[in-house]
BAKOL-521255 format. One record per residue (C-alpha): residue number from 0; x, y, z. Coordinates in steps of 0.1 Angstrom, whole numbers. Each point is the difference from the previous one (the first is absolute). Example, Ala and Ser with C-alpha at 12.3 -4.5 7.8 and 13.67 -1.06 7.14 Angstrom:
+-----+-------+-------+-------+
| num |     X |     Y |     Z |
+-----+-------+-------+-------+
|   0 |   123 |   -45 |    78 |
|   1 |    14 |    34 |    -7 |
+-----+-------+-------+-------+
END
This chain:
+-----+-------+-------+-------+
| num |     X |     Y |     Z |
+-----+-------+-------+-------+
|   0 |   265 |   365 |  -293 |
|   1 |    36 |    -2 |    -6 |
|   2 |     8 |    36 |     5 |
|   3 |    21 |    23 |   -22 |
|   4 |    33 |    -1 |    17 |
|   5 |    28 |   -23 |    -5 |
|   6 |    -7 |   -25 |    25 |
|   7 |   -39 |    -2 |   -19 |
|   8 |    19 |    -4 |   -32 |
|   9 |    22 |   -29 |    11 |
|  10 |   -29 |   -16 |    14 |
|  11 |   -26 |     7 |   -29 |
|  12 |    31 |   -18 |   -23 |
|  13 |     5 |   -25 |    24 |
|  14 |   -45 |   -12 |     1 |
|  15 |     7 |    -1 |   -44 |
|  16 |    32 |   -24 |     7 |
|  17 |   -19 |   -22 |    22 |
|  18 |   -32 |     5 |   -18 |
|  19 |    14 |    -4 |   -41 |
|  20 |    34 |   -18 |     2 |
|  21 |     6 |   -21 |    32 |
|  22 |   -38 |   -11 |     7 |
|  23 |    -2 |   -12 |   -35 |
|  24 |    30 |   -19 |    -2 |
|  25 |    -6 |   -16 |    35 |
|  26 |   -29 |   -15 |   -17 |
|  27 |    18 |   -11 |   -29 |
|  28 |    30 |   -17 |    23 |
|  29 |   -24 |   -18 |    23 |
|  30 |   -22 |   -13 |   -28 |
|  31 |    30 |   -10 |   -18 |
|  32 |    10 |   -18 |    28 |
|  33 |   -26 |   -15 |     7 |
|  34 |    -3 |   -14 |   -36 |
|  35 |    34 |   -11 |     0 |
|  36 |    -6 |   -23 |    32 |
|  37 |   -33 |   -10 |   -18 |
|  38 |    28 |   -11 |   -30 |
|  39 |    23 |   -25 |    19 |
|  40 |   -17 |   -28 |     0 |
|  41 |    -2 |     1 |   -35 |
|  42 |    36 |     9 |    -5 |
|  43 |    15 |   -23 |    26 |
|  44 |   -21 |   -32 |   -18 |
|  45 |     3 |    13 |   -38 |
|  46 |    35 |    20 |    -6 |
|  47 |    17 |   -29 |    -7 |
|  48 |   -21 |   -19 |   -22 |
|  49 |   -32 |    27 |   -11 |
|  50 |    21 |    32 |    -6 |
|  51 |   -29 |    10 |   -21 |
|  52 |   -28 |    -7 |    25 |
|  53 |    21 |    20 |    24 |
|  54 |    -1 |    27 |   -21 |
|  55 |   -34 |    -2 |   -13 |
|  56 |    -7 |     2 |    38 |
|  57 |    20 |    32 |     7 |
|  58 |   -11 |    17 |   -28 |
|  59 |   -41 |    -4 |    13 |
|  60 |    17 |    11 |    33 |
|  61 |    16 |    31 |   -11 |
|  62 |   -40 |     8 |   -22 |
|  63 |   -18 |    -3 |    35 |
|  64 |    25 |    17 |    18 |
|  65 |    -4 |    27 |   -25 |
|  66 |   -42 |     2 |    -2 |
|  67 |    -1 |    -7 |    37 |
|  68 |    20 |    32 |     3 |
|  69 |    -9 |    26 |   -27 |
|  70 |   -25 |    23 |     7 |
|  71 |   -27 |     5 |   -19 |
|  72 |     3 |    34 |   -20 |
|  73 |   -26 |    20 |   -11 |
|  74 |   -35 |     8 |    13 |
|  75 |   -11 |   -31 |    20 |
|  76 |   -35 |    -1 |    19 |
|  77 |     9 |   -16 |    39 |
|  78 |   -38 |     3 |     3 |
|  79 |   -10 |   -21 |   -23 |
|  80 |    29 |   -25 |    -4 |
|  81 |    -3 |    -7 |    35 |
|  82 |   -35 |    -9 |    -7 |
|  83 |     4 |   -23 |   -28 |
|  84 |    29 |   -17 |    18 |
|  85 |   -19 |    -2 |    33 |
|  86 |   -31 |   -20 |   -21 |
|  87 |    21 |   -25 |   -16 |
|  88 |    26 |    -4 |    28 |
|  89 |    29 |     2 |   -23 |
|  90 |    26 |    24 |     9 |
|  91 |    24 |     2 |   -31 |
|  92 |     0 |     3 |   -41 |
|  93 |    -3 |   -28 |   -22 |
|  94 |    38 |     5 |   -10 |
|  95 |     6 |    -6 |    34 |
|  96 |   -21 |   -30 |     5 |
|  97 |    13 |   -18 |   -34 |
|  98 |    39 |     8 |    10 |
|  99 |    -9 |   -24 |    34 |
| 100 |   -13 |   -25 |   -24 |
| 101 |    31 |     3 |   -22 |
| 102 |    23 |     0 |    31 |
| 103 |   -18 |   -34 |    16 |
| 104 |     1 |   -19 |   -38 |
| 105 |    38 |    12 |     8 |
| 106 |     2 |   -17 |    30 |
| 107 |   -21 |   -30 |   -14 |
| 108 |    22 |    -6 |   -24 |
| 109 |    32 |    -2 |    25 |
| 110 |   -18 |   -19 |    25 |
| 111 |    -4 |   -28 |   -30 |
| 112 |    29 |     2 |   -15 |
| 113 |    21 |     1 |    34 |
| 114 |   -23 |   -23 |    16 |
| 115 |    16 |   -29 |   -28 |
| 116 |    35 |    -1 |    15 |
| 117 |    18 |   -31 |    -5 |
| 118 |    20 |    -1 |    30 |
| 119 |    -3 |   -34 |    22 |
| 120 |    19 |    13 |    32 |
| 121 |   -21 |     8 |    31 |
| 122 |     9 |    36 |     5 |
| 123 |    -4 |    10 |   -35 |
| 124 |   -32 |   -17 |    -1 |
| 125 |   -16 |    19 |    29 |
| 126 |    13 |    30 |   -14 |
| 127 |   -15 |    -5 |   -30 |
| 128 |   -33 |    -7 |    19 |
| 129 |     6 |    35 |    18 |
| 130 |     5 |    21 |   -32 |
| 131 |   -26 |   -16 |   -17 |
| 132 |   -21 |     6 |    30 |
| 133 |     8 |    38 |     2 |
| 134 |    -5 |     3 |   -37 |
| 135 |   -36 |    -9 |     1 |
| 136 |    -7 |    21 |    32 |
| 137 |    12 |    30 |   -19 |
| 138 |   -21 |   -15 |   -31 |
| 139 |   -33 |     0 |    26 |
| 140 |    13 |    35 |    12 |
| 141 |     1 |    14 |   -32 |
| 142 |   -29 |   -18 |   -17 |
| 143 |   -26 |    12 |    28 |
| 144 |    13 |    31 |     9 |
| 145 |    -9 |     8 |   -42 |
| 146 |   -30 |   -20 |    -2 |
| 147 |   -15 |    22 |    31 |
| 148 |    20 |    33 |   -12 |
| 149 |    14 |    11 |    35 |
+-----+-------+-------+-------+
END
């Protein structure tokens, strides 16, 4: 439907670029931005004292980004998969769910460590409470999305 003229070839080339290069790159960039923003509470609260926790959280996020944006290769029976997923109401793989549980554990650990701050100043205590709340909230997000598989 693109025709055999020069404009048709250019249109077909633009279609190929948009379909196989720009769209997947855009999806990866959007996913990367989302997962980076979800890691900001962990980075802000733990980078100084628990850098291993931050590295663990970022590594798990990168793994989740990979399994979320990777398309299955080979023959996949979409009808069978759709039926299986609709019967169980779980729409993600066990790998995806396991990574989400791992992220919940990392955020829970970070919340526990961050809540043990030793500052006596009121502004610092308020920041500690807020940071602990945000980390606990992220723990609940990762745990519930891991449990429900959505």
